[in-house]
C-alpha positions in Angstrom: -13.5 19.5 4.6 -15.9 16.6 5.5 -19.6 16.6 4.8 -21.8 14.5 7.2 -25.0 13.5 5.5 -27.7 10.8 5.5 -26.6 7.4 4.2 -28.2 6.4 0.9 -28.5 2.9 -0.6 -25.9 3.9 -3.3 -23.3 4.5 -0.6 -23.4 0.8 0.3 -20.2 -0.3 -1.7 -18.1 2.3 0.2 -19.8 1.7 3.6 -19.3 -2.1 3.1 -15.6 -1.6 2.3 -15.1 0.4 5.5 -17.1 -2.2 7.4 -14.8 -4.9 5.9 -11.7 -3.0 7.1 -13.1 -3.0 10.6 -13.8 -6.7 10.5 -10.3 -7.4 9.1 -8.6 -5.2 11.7 -10.2 -7.3 14.5 -10.9 -4.5 16.9 -14.3 -3.3 15.8 -16.8 -6.2 15.8 -17.4 -9.9 16.3 -18.9 -10.0 12.8 -17.0 -12.3 10.4 -18.6 -11.1 7.2 -20.3 -7.9 6.0 -24.0 -8.2 5.4 -25.8 -7.5 2.1 -27.3 -4.1 1.7 -30.7 -5.6 2.3 -29.7 -7.2 5.6 -27.9 -4.1 6.7 -30.9 -1.9 5.8 -33.4 -4.2 7.6 -31.3 -4.5 10.8 -30.6 -0.7 11.3 -33.0 2.0 12.1 -33.6 4.4 9.2 -32.4 7.5 11.1 -29.9 8.4 12.1 -27.8 6.6 9.5 -25.0 8.8 8.4 -21.9 8.9 6.2 -18.9 11.2 6.2 -17.9 12.3 2.7 -14.6 14.0 1.8 -14.6 17.0 -0.5 -13.9 14.7 -3.5 -17.0 12.6 -2.8 -15.2 9.7 -1.2 -17.1 8.1 1.7 -14.6 7.9 4.6 -16.9 6.8 7.5 -20.3 5.8 8.6 -22.6 5.6 11.7 -25.8 3.6 12.2 -27.8 2.0 14.9 -30.1 -0.9 15.7 -32.9 -1.0 18.2 -31.9 -3.0 21.3 -35.4 -4.5 21.6 -38.7 -4.6 19.9 -40.5 -4.1 23.2 -42.2 -0.7 23.5 -40.4 0.1 26.8 -37.1 0.2 24.9 -38.3 2.3 21.9 -35.7 5.0 22.7 -32.7 2.8 23.2 -30.3 2.0 20.4 -27.0 0.3 19.9 -24.7 2.3 17.5 -21.6 1.7 15.4 -19.1 4.2 14.1 -16.6 3.2 11.5 -13.9 5.2 9.8 -11.8 4.2 6.8 -8.2 3.2 7.6 -6.9 5.9 5.3 -9.0 8.6 7.0 -8.3 7.7 10.7 -6.8 10.4 12.9 -8.4 13.3 11.1 -11.4 13.8 13.5 -13.9 12.1 11.3 -15.0 9.7 14.0 -15.8 12.7 16.3 -17.7 14.5 13.5 -19.7 11.4 12.8 -20.4 10.7 16.5 -21.4 14.3 17.3 -23.8 14.3 14.3 -25.2 10.9 15.2 -25.8 11.9 18.8 -27.5 15.2 17.8 -29.7 13.3 15.2 -30.5 10.6 17.8 -31.5 13.2 20.3 -33.7 14.9 17.8 -35.3 11.6 16.9 -36.2 11.0 20.6 -33.6 8.4 21.4 -32.8 8.6 25.1 -30.0 6.0 25.3 -27.3 5.3 22.8 -25.1 2.3 23.8 -22.4 0.2 22.4 -19.9 -2.6 23.2 -16.3 -1.8 22.5 -13.3 -4.1 22.7 -11.1 -2.8 25.5 -8.1 -2.8 23.1 -9.9 -0.3 20.9 -8.5 2.6 23.0 -9.2 5.2 20.3 -12.9 4.4 20.2 -13.2 4.4 24.0 -11.5 7.8 24.2 -13.7 9.1 21.3 -16.8 8.1 23.1 -15.7 9.4 26.5 -15.0 12.8 25.0 -18.5 12.7 23.4 -20.2 12.2 26.8 -20.5 8.4 27.0 -19.8 6.6 30.2 -18.6 3.1 30.9 -21.3 0.9 32.4 -19.1 -2.2 32.9 -17.0 -4.8 31.3 -18.4 -8.0 29.9 -15.7 -10.7 30.4 -15.2 -13.4 27.8 -18.6 -12.5 26.3 -17.9 -14.1 22.9 -15.2 -15.8 20.9 -13.7 -14.1 17.7 -14.0 -16.2 14.6 -11.8 -14.2 12.2 -8.9 -11.8 12.2 -6.0 -11.5 14.5 -8.0 -12.7 17.5 -9.6 -15.8 15.8 -10.5 -18.4 18.4 -9.9 -16.1 21.3 -12.5 -15.2 24.0 -12.9 -11.4 24.0 -14.1 -8.9 26.6 -16.2 -5.9 25.7 -16.7 -2.6 27.5 -20.3 -1.5 27.6 -20.8 2.2 27.2 -23.9 4.5 27.1 -24.9 8.1 26.6 -28.2 9.4 28.0 -29.9 12.1 26.0 -29.6 15.6 27.3 -31.4 17.2 24.4 -34.9 15.7 24.3 -36.1 18.1 26.9 -37.4 15.6 29.4 -35.8 14.2 32.6 -37.8 11.0 32.4 -36.7 10.0 28.9 -40.1 10.4 27.3 -40.3 11.7 23.8 -41.7 15.2 23.3 
């Protein structure tokens, strides 16, 4: 059984290790290094920021988001990330985290959750599609990888989004 709960500062060593796996695998991010807790904390919104915890207390996944802009017009638009530990993949933890993240984002008044995913990351694309995200488009050769198996290669990303259905307003305004 997996518990989805709010991320705490003490979770950082486990969250960072999972983040590092994603960087090393080369299919999750353009990042080359994990940030410090202070940099991570400063760059992500406070909520929703979640972890998945196994029954034995092991952190096996996390989800967090950043604002896409400081401009007031975009106050309800975030870019999210979902990471699952290698050893825990294929158990439905990504779906549990994503569902909990979307519900918490809706409750917080977020009207658009977006992300960019490498087209080779088929598992993430399928996960997001099943969770109600739609493909907006493909950004060709948007950036060059600097580490991992794709180091030095130009990479495409697929831009996805999910519009809130739960904030009770058609126009995207917060309640």
